N, C-alpha and C positions, 0 to 999 in steps of 0.2 A: 861574542857568541858564547852564551850556556854549555857548557856540557849535557846537561839532557835537551836542551834545542838540537843542536851539533847532533846527538844521537837519532833522535829524529826527523829530521832531515837525511841524515843516512839511509835511517830506515823508509822513507818515507821513496828516496831512490833507487834504493832494491827492489822496494814489491811496485814500483813504476816501472824500472829499466826491465823487472821481470813479463810484466805485463807483456810491454810493448817489443821486448825482444821474441817473444812467443809467437804475439801476431802477425811482425812484419818480418822474424827474421835479426838476428844482431848485424847482419851488415844492410836490411833494411833499414836500421833505427840510428839514428844521429845521437850525439851525446845532446845537441838543442832540442831535438825531439824531448827526448827524457826531462832534460831542464826545465824545458815549455810545462811540459806535463804533470809540472808538481809547483810550477809558478814560483821557478828560477830565473836567474838570468843565464846566459850559454853557458859562460866559464865555471859557474857556481859548482857545479857538481865536483871539478877538479879540485877544490877542497876539502873533497871527501874522499878521492881516487882519485890513483894517480894517471891513469888512464882509462879510456873505455873497456878495456879488455882486464883491466882491475876491477871494473863494476863488475863485468861479466861474470869473475870470478865471486864478489861477491853472493851474485843471483846464486850461483851453483851452492854453494857454501851453506846462505839459506836453508835451502831445499834439504840437505843433510842434515843439518843441525834440527830441523824442523820434523825430520823423520825418526831421527834416533833412539828418544827418549822412548816412544813408544813401541818401537820393534826392541832395542833394549828388555823395557819391561815385560814380552809378553817372551821372549826366548828366556828371560831369567825367569818368567809364571810358572808353576807344576802343571801345567795342560799338558794331557797328553798329545803326541806330536799330531797326529791328526787335526786336532783344534787348535793346536799352536802355529800350524799353518796355516788354516782357515784367518786366525788373528792377523799373522803376519800378512797374508794378503790383501786384508781388509783394511789394515793400517795403512799399506803400502798404495793400495787404492784411492786411500782417502788425500796421503801425500802428494800423489799425481792428478787425482781427479775433482777434487775439495774447491770449495769456491775458493777464488783469489790464488791456490795453489800452482802459480806457472813456475814455481822454479827448478821442479825436477825436469820438464817437458824440455824447458831449453840448457838443463845438463845433456840431456837426452839426445840433443840435436843439435848445439853449438858447441860439446865437450871441442869438437877439432880448431876451435875458434881462439884456443886457450895458448899462452906460449907454452915453453917447456917449464918454465919455472911454476907459472900460476898453475897448470896442470898436474905439477908434482905436489903444489899445494893442495889443491880441492882433490888429490887421488889420498891422500891420508883420511880424509870422513869417506870417502869411496870405500877403501880398502874396510873399515870399522862396518859399515852398513851391510858393505858386502859377506863380510866374515859372519856375520849375523844370518843371514840367509843359508851362508854354509853353513852352520851348525844346526838348524832344520830341514838341510836338505839331509845332513846326517845321520840326525834324527830319526828321520823318515825312513830312511837307507836300514839301520840297525831295528827299526821295528818291523822290515817287512813290507811298508808301504810304498819305497820306488825302488826300485830297480839299479838304483848308481846313486852313489854319495859324492860323483865326480865335480869340478870346480863347472865342466859344459852342464852337467845338469842343471848344476845352480843358474848359468847363465841361459839355457832354456827356458827355464821357467821365470825369470825374470823378464827378461826380452818379452815373453807372454804377455805379461802381465805389464807390461811399459806401453808397449803395443796398444792401450788399451784408450791413449791419447787422441789417436788420430780417427778414432769409430766413437768413443762416449759421448752421449749429450743428456745431460739432465735432464730428467723428467720425460725421455722418450725413451721406450723400451726399459731394460732393466737397471735397477738400483746398482749400489754398490755392492751391499748388502748379497744379493742374486746372482750378481758379478765373482763377486767372491766363493760364492759356493759352487758356482761351475766351474770355476777356477779348478778347488778341488776335487771336483767330480770328475771332472776331465783329466788331472793329473792322478788321481788316486784311487780313481773307482770309487763305484758305489760301494758306503758302509752297508758290512754285510747285519 
């Protein structure tokens, strides 16, 4: 099998596994289910991944890798802190709620299914992503827009935004831009 085909098959497995893990949960999805959904034989995923848990880690890593470039560009950009926060919230909403973006919801709900070694591997990317949010929280605090720059403040902000995966329905109610604006107003108050 050529490297390009193998990479494409691996990407297909990760994408389909993300969707199935999100819909059915990690325990409710078999490797056979994933293989069937991509048109492979039941043992073929093990050509790409040593275990179902390794596939789960790849799903989580894909979500983080997909979200990092936009978040890094926003944090490095010259926007004022409030606008930077709005852009970061909006980018995160796209990462967790956009079409075909099943990766981060799987991370949120199946994190404990990973072995300690795989969790440590994914944690490296989580730490990079969390640090970007922490940098913005610190900027907001320094600008007097947020009363705390603690890790707890960051976790509360991210937790509230992440919770949208449970209630958001595309085309019904607020869109992602409106949700981002509402989050900014809720956390930072109305603009003077």
